[in-house]
Legacy VTK file of the C-alpha trace (Angstrom):
# vtk DataFile Version 3.0
C-alpha trace
ASCII
DATASET POLYDATA
POINTS 459 float
-23.800 -41.141 38.215
-23.496 -40.631 34.467
-25.985 -41.865 31.926
-23.580 -44.585 30.777
-23.053 -46.077 34.280
-26.239 -48.003 34.592
-25.241 -50.749 36.976
-26.156 -49.396 40.376
-26.352 -51.832 43.321
-30.186 -51.617 42.973
-30.035 -52.609 39.244
-27.566 -55.495 39.898
-29.887 -56.854 42.521
-32.868 -56.496 40.209
-31.118 -58.272 37.328
-29.517 -61.020 39.474
-31.962 -61.621 42.348
-30.302 -64.920 43.251
-26.774 -63.714 43.328
-24.747 -63.304 46.474
-23.094 -59.914 46.872
-19.899 -59.366 48.818
-17.910 -56.277 49.680
-20.506 -53.890 48.347
-21.010 -50.611 50.194
-24.024 -48.295 50.119
-21.876 -45.799 48.130
-20.873 -48.367 45.455
-19.919 -46.414 42.399
-22.106 -47.647 39.453
-20.514 -49.672 36.643
-21.100 -49.204 32.900
-21.291 -52.879 31.989
-19.638 -56.276 31.807
-16.281 -56.891 30.117
-14.999 -60.404 29.239
-11.367 -59.530 28.357
-8.621 -57.619 30.143
-7.499 -56.049 26.807
-8.505 -52.337 26.774
-10.394 -52.912 30.001
-12.313 -49.875 31.249
-11.987 -49.507 35.052
-15.665 -48.583 35.429
-16.707 -52.013 34.194
-17.568 -55.296 35.909
-15.174 -58.103 35.123
-16.410 -61.553 34.290
-13.882 -63.869 35.848
-12.873 -67.215 34.362
-11.834 -69.708 37.043
-10.004 -72.939 36.012
-12.228 -75.270 34.011
-14.561 -72.408 33.070
-15.020 -71.222 29.431
-15.885 -67.597 29.490
-14.278 -64.440 30.987
-10.977 -63.069 32.113
-8.558 -65.764 33.341
-7.545 -65.385 37.029
-3.873 -64.815 36.182
-4.793 -61.657 34.333
-6.836 -60.011 37.099
-3.911 -58.046 38.435
-3.899 -56.055 35.184
-7.362 -54.510 35.805
-9.120 -52.472 38.404
-12.868 -53.251 37.972
-15.783 -51.925 39.848
-16.759 -55.543 40.708
-16.186 -59.199 39.757
-18.656 -61.799 38.582
-17.586 -65.217 39.663
-18.773 -68.647 40.820
-16.437 -68.504 43.868
-16.098 -65.298 45.831
-13.481 -66.779 48.162
-11.122 -67.318 45.276
-11.005 -63.510 44.806
-10.720 -62.421 48.496
-7.278 -60.973 47.996
-8.461 -58.295 45.627
-10.712 -56.631 48.307
-13.204 -55.793 45.486
-17.030 -56.034 45.349
-17.934 -59.593 44.184
-21.131 -60.928 42.489
-21.189 -64.640 43.100
-23.492 -66.613 40.797
-24.030 -70.291 39.906
-23.429 -69.667 36.148
-21.648 -66.507 35.001
-22.631 -67.134 31.384
-26.296 -67.016 32.286
-25.711 -64.029 34.573
-24.553 -62.026 31.649
-27.695 -62.908 29.659
-29.883 -62.045 32.623
-28.180 -58.562 32.878
-28.657 -58.006 29.194
-32.314 -59.058 29.218
-33.032 -56.831 32.241
-31.405 -53.849 30.647
-33.355 -54.450 27.412
-36.597 -54.572 29.360
-35.973 -51.073 30.625
-34.802 -49.588 27.303
-37.214 -47.244 25.463
-35.178 -46.594 22.275
-35.044 -48.653 19.081
-33.141 -51.959 18.744
-31.813 -52.692 15.319
-30.621 -56.196 14.489
-28.575 -56.764 11.382
-27.892 -60.248 9.972
-26.983 -61.726 6.582
-24.591 -64.110 4.914
-22.158 -61.458 3.664
-21.033 -58.013 4.773
-23.018 -57.566 8.000
-19.995 -56.241 9.874
-19.450 -53.542 7.232
-23.261 -52.845 7.158
-23.340 -52.434 10.975
-20.375 -50.132 10.882
-21.922 -47.966 8.182
-25.263 -47.816 10.016
-23.396 -46.744 13.210
-21.425 -44.137 11.316
-24.672 -42.591 10.077
-26.446 -42.850 13.454
-23.546 -41.951 15.742
-24.570 -38.312 15.907
-27.945 -39.402 17.191
-26.314 -41.141 20.189
-26.293 -44.723 18.903
-24.643 -47.811 20.440
-23.365 -50.832 18.512
-21.305 -54.053 18.870
-18.620 -52.925 16.425
-16.235 -55.474 17.943
-17.917 -58.133 15.719
-18.883 -60.028 18.905
-22.016 -61.224 17.115
-22.867 -64.515 18.849
-25.521 -64.379 21.468
-22.974 -64.160 24.273
-21.175 -61.399 22.501
-24.372 -59.431 21.869
-25.313 -59.924 25.629
-22.151 -58.508 27.112
-22.190 -55.671 24.694
-25.788 -54.961 25.655
-24.866 -54.635 29.266
-22.634 -51.764 28.269
-25.085 -49.912 26.009
-26.301 -46.581 27.301
-29.986 -46.312 28.230
-30.224 -42.840 26.829
-29.046 -43.899 23.413
-31.416 -43.333 20.495
-30.820 -46.829 19.215
-28.870 -50.043 19.767
-27.339 -51.663 16.657
-26.550 -55.403 16.882
-24.700 -57.354 14.309
-26.078 -60.794 14.878
-24.998 -64.194 13.583
-26.192 -67.745 13.852
-23.800 -68.358 16.728
-25.860 -69.690 19.566
-29.053 -69.625 17.521
-30.998 -66.853 15.895
-34.150 -67.446 17.854
-32.280 -66.973 21.113
-30.667 -63.818 19.707
-34.078 -62.488 18.760
-35.384 -63.258 22.272
-32.361 -61.420 23.795
-32.579 -58.302 21.776
-36.369 -58.162 20.971
-35.650 -55.886 17.960
-37.795 -53.099 16.603
-36.095 -53.214 13.249
-34.621 -56.443 11.702
-32.403 -56.331 8.642
-31.423 -59.259 6.399
-28.651 -57.975 4.127
-28.585 -61.030 1.853
-28.443 -64.846 1.848
-25.738 -67.127 0.537
-24.864 -70.869 0.940
-22.487 -70.533 3.937
-21.765 -72.737 7.061
-23.465 -75.655 5.464
-22.498 -79.327 5.716
-21.996 -81.165 2.427
-25.502 -82.633 2.641
-27.296 -79.435 3.724
-29.443 -77.451 1.171
-29.120 -73.649 0.750
-32.616 -73.123 2.007
-31.446 -73.958 5.556
-29.696 -70.551 5.620
-32.973 -68.850 4.850
-34.874 -70.828 7.496
-32.299 -69.940 10.217
-31.860 -66.297 9.237
-35.596 -65.729 9.125
-35.811 -66.470 12.878
-34.549 -63.027 13.437
-38.236 -62.147 13.352
-39.208 -64.639 16.035
-39.323 -62.033 18.954
-39.479 -58.849 16.923
-41.504 -56.150 18.826
-45.186 -55.494 17.773
-45.282 -53.049 14.874
-41.693 -54.124 13.983
-40.041 -53.411 10.617
-38.304 -55.916 8.379
-35.778 -54.589 5.893
-35.035 -57.133 3.180
-32.749 -57.453 0.157
-35.117 -57.846 -2.785
-32.756 -59.848 -4.961
-31.746 -62.375 -2.400
-32.445 -66.082 -2.860
-35.445 -67.395 -0.939
-36.801 -63.822 -0.768
-40.356 -65.131 -0.728
-39.802 -67.442 2.180
-38.170 -64.660 4.250
-40.924 -62.250 3.251
-43.595 -64.669 4.488
-41.718 -65.223 7.741
-41.718 -61.446 8.346
-45.377 -61.153 7.347
-46.382 -63.798 9.840
-45.095 -61.526 12.605
-47.131 -58.645 11.220
-43.942 -56.697 10.282
-43.952 -53.723 8.078
-41.713 -54.794 5.252
-39.327 -52.477 3.347
-37.295 -53.835 0.408
-34.068 -52.582 -1.038
-31.984 -53.508 -3.990
-31.561 -52.905 -7.786
-35.025 -54.073 -8.771
-37.432 -51.449 -10.159
-40.040 -52.609 -7.613
-37.736 -52.257 -4.580
-38.930 -49.618 -2.095
-35.353 -48.300 -1.971
-33.506 -48.633 -5.185
-29.818 -48.142 -6.092
-28.607 -47.570 -9.692
-25.301 -47.461 -11.673
-24.994 -43.693 -11.185
-24.859 -43.875 -7.382
-28.347 -42.643 -6.885
-30.566 -44.056 -4.121
-34.231 -43.658 -4.543
-36.209 -43.866 -1.295
-39.927 -44.403 -1.868
-39.785 -42.205 -5.027
-37.436 -39.554 -3.742
-33.927 -39.596 -5.293
-30.752 -39.023 -3.364
-27.151 -38.936 -4.738
-24.688 -40.947 -2.663
-21.324 -40.033 -4.137
-19.525 -38.566 -7.191
-16.812 -41.281 -6.845
-17.182 -44.770 -8.140
-18.760 -46.882 -5.461
-18.883 -50.643 -5.138
-22.428 -52.131 -5.427
-22.281 -53.737 -2.063
-21.478 -50.374 -0.452
-24.373 -48.733 -2.245
-26.624 -51.598 -0.934
-25.336 -50.794 2.576
-26.186 -47.143 2.049
-29.711 -48.285 0.981
-30.049 -50.074 4.325
-28.909 -46.926 6.088
-31.507 -45.000 4.121
-34.280 -47.436 5.167
-33.334 -47.218 8.837
-33.272 -43.436 8.768
-36.610 -43.411 6.944
-38.205 -45.653 9.589
-36.789 -43.611 12.410
-38.040 -40.456 10.755
-34.489 -38.965 10.604
-33.076 -36.881 7.681
-31.585 -39.010 4.933
-28.031 -37.520 4.700
-24.922 -39.228 3.517
-22.463 -36.582 4.614
-21.128 -38.742 7.452
-20.478 -41.638 4.961
-18.287 -39.703 2.560
-15.092 -40.848 4.164
-16.386 -44.285 5.171
-13.604 -46.852 5.179
-14.055 -50.559 4.779
-12.889 -52.894 7.631
-9.649 -54.748 7.429
-10.192 -57.994 5.521
-13.553 -56.681 4.255
-12.561 -54.404 1.458
-9.782 -52.286 2.942
-7.622 -50.722 0.192
-3.883 -50.276 0.835
-1.269 -48.954 -1.460
2.537 -48.659 -1.237
5.970 -49.907 -2.318
6.287 -53.783 -1.972
9.825 -54.989 -1.282
11.017 -51.422 -1.900
10.662 -51.368 -5.676
7.076 -52.352 -6.834
4.205 -49.997 -6.298
1.025 -52.005 -5.677
-2.545 -51.570 -4.488
-4.255 -54.393 -2.694
-7.977 -54.780 -2.054
-8.141 -56.912 1.127
-11.265 -59.206 1.080
-9.416 -61.949 2.934
-11.670 -62.253 5.878
-14.179 -64.554 4.392
-15.967 -65.566 1.206
-19.134 -67.177 -0.016
-20.714 -67.256 -3.604
-22.544 -63.985 -3.087
-19.676 -62.016 -1.454
-17.258 -63.327 -4.109
-19.547 -62.233 -6.915
-19.880 -58.777 -5.307
-16.168 -58.473 -4.790
-15.297 -59.476 -8.334
-17.895 -57.193 -9.807
-16.914 -54.233 -7.602
-13.236 -54.825 -8.329
-13.936 -54.626 -11.988
-16.179 -51.443 -11.554
-13.416 -49.667 -9.708
-10.262 -50.947 -11.236
-11.307 -52.659 -14.504
-9.575 -50.079 -16.764
-6.253 -50.528 -15.048
-3.377 -52.676 -16.478
-1.642 -55.289 -14.426
-4.638 -56.647 -12.414
-4.035 -59.701 -10.314
-6.625 -61.898 -8.626
-5.650 -64.064 -5.640
-8.714 -66.243 -4.967
-9.165 -69.145 -2.597
-11.852 -71.694 -1.780
-15.261 -70.702 -0.597
-15.795 -73.133 2.273
-18.952 -74.764 3.690
-21.061 -74.172 0.570
-23.273 -77.244 0.993
-24.322 -79.607 -1.733
-23.385 -77.358 -4.779
-20.055 -76.131 -3.627
-18.068 -77.021 -6.782
-20.674 -75.459 -9.039
-20.622 -72.283 -6.941
-16.843 -71.974 -7.684
-17.204 -72.523 -11.437
-19.991 -69.947 -11.489
-17.321 -67.294 -10.731
-15.560 -67.849 -14.041
-17.692 -65.349 -15.957
-16.993 -62.556 -13.395
-13.260 -63.379 -13.387
-13.093 -63.176 -17.169
-14.912 -59.809 -17.173
-11.948 -58.358 -15.247
-9.470 -59.630 -17.820
-6.698 -60.050 -15.182
-3.011 -60.337 -16.065
-2.599 -63.124 -13.622
-4.982 -65.374 -11.593
-3.580 -67.080 -8.464
-5.761 -69.899 -7.213
-5.432 -71.432 -3.734
-7.259 -74.480 -2.433
-8.557 -77.826 -3.620
-11.754 -76.532 -5.300
-10.684 -73.109 -6.604
-7.643 -74.732 -8.252
-10.038 -76.687 -10.561
-10.883 -73.471 -12.270
-7.378 -73.194 -13.751
-8.361 -75.433 -16.705
-10.957 -72.824 -17.720
-8.874 -69.763 -17.205
-5.835 -68.277 -18.963
-2.883 -67.058 -16.892
-3.875 -69.196 -13.905
-1.330 -70.168 -11.311
-2.258 -72.861 -8.657
-0.950 -73.212 -5.132
-1.906 -75.852 -2.630
-1.696 -73.562 0.385
-0.786 -70.017 1.520
2.739 -70.860 2.664
3.627 -72.122 -0.814
2.002 -68.944 -2.310
3.886 -66.559 -0.023
7.270 -68.075 -0.934
6.651 -67.363 -4.647
4.677 -64.118 -4.284
7.538 -61.570 -4.859
8.178 -63.066 -8.268
4.413 -62.999 -9.205
3.850 -59.356 -8.367
4.750 -56.660 -11.023
5.231 -52.904 -10.576
1.954 -50.888 -10.725
-0.313 -53.816 -10.168
-3.704 -53.928 -8.425
-4.505 -57.035 -6.481
-7.789 -58.480 -5.174
-7.377 -61.096 -2.382
-10.517 -63.005 -1.512
-11.197 -66.392 0.147
-12.917 -68.086 3.032
-11.132 -67.534 6.371
-10.080 -71.184 6.549
-7.925 -70.741 3.471
-5.823 -68.226 5.504
-5.208 -65.689 2.737
-5.086 -63.130 5.458
-1.576 -64.466 6.033
-0.731 -63.327 2.484
-2.132 -59.892 3.259
-0.060 -59.801 6.404
3.006 -60.841 4.490
2.436 -58.043 1.953
1.910 -55.476 4.620
5.088 -56.403 6.496
6.975 -55.716 3.273
5.025 -52.618 2.179
6.035 -49.050 2.589
2.596 -47.435 2.822
1.931 -44.541 0.512
-1.724 -44.188 1.163
-4.698 -45.789 2.911
-7.973 -45.054 1.087
-11.476 -46.296 1.088
LINES 1 460
459 0 1 2 3 4 5 6 7 8 9 10 11 12 13 14 15 16 17 18 19 20 21 22 23 24 25 26 27 28 29 30 31 32 33 34 35 36 37 38 39 40 41 42 43 44 45 46 47 48 49 50 51 52 53 54 55 56 57 58 59 60 61 62 63 64 65 66 67 68 69 70 71 72 73 74 75 76 77 78 79 80 81 82 83 84 85 86 87 88 89 90 91 92 93 94 95 96 97 98 99 100 101 102 103 104 105 106 107 108 109 110 111 112 113 114 115 116 117 118 119 120 121 122 123 124 125 126 127 128 129 130 131 132 133 134 135 136 137 138 139 140 141 142 143 144 145 146 147 148 149 150 151 152 153 154 155 156 157 158 159 160 161 162 163 164 165 166 167 168 169 170 171 172 173 174 175 176 177 178 179 180 181 182 183 184 185 186 187 188 189 190 191 192 193 194 195 196 197 198 199 200 201 202 203 204 205 206 207 208 209 210 211 212 213 214 215 216 217 218 219 220 221 222 223 224 225 226 227 228 229 230 231 232 233 234 235 236 237 238 239 240 241 242 243 244 245 246 247 248 249 250 251 252 253 254 255 256 257 258 259 260 261 262 263 264 265 266 267 268 269 270 271 272 273 274 275 276 277 278 279 280 281 282 283 284 285 286 287 288 289 290 291 292 293 294 295 296 297 298 299 300 301 302 303 304 305 306 307 308 309 310 311 312 313 314 315 316 317 318 319 320 321 322 323 324 325 326 327 328 329 330 331 332 333 334 335 336 337 338 339 340 341 342 343 344 345 346 347 348 349 350 351 352 353 354 355 356 357 358 359 360 361 362 363 364 365 366 367 368 369 370 371 372 373 374 375 376 377 378 379 380 381 382 383 384 385 386 387 388 389 390 391 392 393 394 395 396 397 398 399 400 401 402 403 404 405 406 407 408 409 410 411 412 413 414 415 416 417 418 419 420 421 422 423 424 425 426 427 428 429 430 431 432 433 434 435 436 437 438 439 440 441 442 443 444 445 446 447 448 449 450 451 452 453 454 455 456 457 458
């Protein structure tokens, strides 16, 4: 048995005492955890089976593609032909949560939960990059709802120094906190996202602050000093007797970043990079610094020197478009809200502001709540600071900015944009692409990539 293969017959029985077990022998080879898709399936895993009319797991028609250690299902007879150990349960969904909770109850390392309105996937990846050498685990697949966190937790190694969980509001933050019982909880920022037209911004703060509901005694809260509703979140953490560490650009932040890429940690200054660095990446590095500080590990940015942004979240790609135009695109197409849009525009200006031929392709920021139109118009000052050659606006609300901007071109949808795009792009241009996922500007990125002869792929 290796340290990664936790699910012995004994532990399966302990986690799922009411389950019926079939075809298990005394020499059952331990499994590493539960998997819910057949794609890149590891054969030492337990497969969650989705029977007809069920919602989660691997559909029966794909089971011939995998060789699991065992199946979890509601009907063992339906799987008899596979001659494989079967765990029969009333509710597979709840079984995965039970296994995750059991494993958490036996884990002695640190659990770190990371949430926020913008950039939490990038933050989680950066934290993992810094902690990987210390034997860390993380849900880097962005499975950040409570079910996604749960099946990832069943796979985490018990000998890992820490478990990193990107956690969203999917399924409820209180439930996520109960599931993971974090030792360290990070709120990267707050922005008006996933709100109905009548919902106020404060709702986001109320929900995100529930990350502290089941934090462990002597837990640590790491909070962005400049975020809206900071006082509310601070109070929520204080009520749980958390030790609170702040980060940001404020002079009174415990961990402070500045324009020269320095990060000051409780009075001690560290230099992050000689190259220009976007502000949001420096803030992520400040979070890494806070976690290393809390865990009493050396603050060292060597592992982050070649850190690359995720696709759709700041990835930079350069090459020849349509064979004759050299372009650079900054792909921020995965999602957008007022905070992430501001960060992206400011960072684009910081890194590429002195270039000629800058193009902005910007789409609506969806689900902004009661002030969504104002949130869009608030971006005008940041757009003008860039002094772009061309501004391409997509979507009902973003298109309204055209009257306030020079060189603006308006499109109703991405399909219309993609048809005209070759005539809008000039040689040696640098393009920022940013919008909410529902605007589908990722299709524009894909269109560009299909017609791009890559020259380099940088961070």
